[in-house]
C-alpha positions in Angstrom: 213.7 -17.0 17.8 217.1 -16.1 19.1 217.2 -12.8 17.3 213.9 -11.7 19.0 215.4 -12.7 22.4 218.5 -10.6 21.6 216.4 -7.7 20.6 214.3 -7.8 23.7 217.4 -7.9 25.9 218.9 -5.0 23.9 215.7 -2.9 24.4 215.7 -3.8 28.1 212.4 -5.7 28.2 211.9 -9.0 30.2 211.8 -12.1 28.0 208.3 -13.1 29.2 207.1 -10.0 27.3 207.7 -11.9 24.1 205.0 -14.4 25.1 202.5 -11.7 26.1 203.0 -9.8 22.8 202.9 -13.0 20.8 199.6 -14.1 22.2 198.1 -10.6 21.8 199.2 -10.5 18.1 197.7 -13.9 17.4 194.4 -12.9 19.0 194.5 -9.6 17.1 194.9 -11.4 13.8 192.0 -13.7 14.6 189.8 -10.8 15.7 190.5 -9.0 12.4 189.9 -12.0 10.2 186.7 -13.3 11.8 183.4 -11.9 10.4 181.4 -9.3 12.4 182.5 -7.9 15.7 183.5 -4.4 14.4 184.3 -3.0 17.9 186.6 -5.9 18.6 188.3 -5.3 15.2 188.9 -1.6 16.1 190.5 -2.7 19.4 192.7 -5.2 17.5 193.9 -2.5 15.1 194.5 -0.2 18.0 196.6 -2.9 19.7 198.7 -3.3 16.6 199.3 0.5 16.4 200.2 0.6 20.1 202.6 -2.3 19.7 204.3 -0.9 16.6 204.6 2.6 17.9 205.9 1.2 21.2 208.6 -0.7 19.2 209.6 2.4 17.3 209.9 4.5 20.4 211.8 1.7 22.2 214.4 1.7 19.4 214.6 5.5 19.6 215.1 5.3 23.3 218.1 3.1 23.0 219.6 5.0 20.1 219.2 2.4 17.4 219.7 3.2 13.7 217.2 3.6 10.9 217.5 -0.1 9.9 215.9 -1.1 13.3 213.0 1.2 12.6 212.2 -0.3 9.2 210.3 -3.4 10.5 208.0 -1.7 13.0 207.5 1.3 10.6 206.5 -1.0 7.8 204.1 -3.0 10.0 202.6 0.2 11.3 202.1 1.5 7.8 200.5 -1.8 6.7 198.2 -1.8 9.8 197.0 1.7 9.0 196.4 0.9 5.3 194.5 -2.3 6.3 192.4 -0.3 8.8 191.7 2.5 6.3 190.7 0.2 3.5 188.7 -2.3 5.5 185.2 -3.0 4.1 182.3 -0.7 5.2 180.6 -3.7 7.0 183.6 -4.0 9.3 183.6 -0.4 10.4 182.1 0.8 13.7 180.9 4.1 12.3 179.6 4.3 8.8 178.6 7.5 7.1 175.2 7.7 5.5 174.0 10.2 2.9 170.9 12.1 4.0 
């Protein structure tokens, strides 16, 4: 998308980074949606957090306004909510009553 290309240029990243992030995001969604593999899911969630916090700090670094923070901040919040409320069977560490 042209607007994504413009944003990457504005932030100072090479355009091939769009392809890398795009593939990682698709693999992360697949990892979260497939059953089992709780450790892989944790890494996928971590990758989304890294990506969104990186986007937020990138916008901060170039002096962008609040409107440019909204998208990454919303996606970060949704990622954290999804991680927090995931089913117990998808968690790496479960608490057990003794």
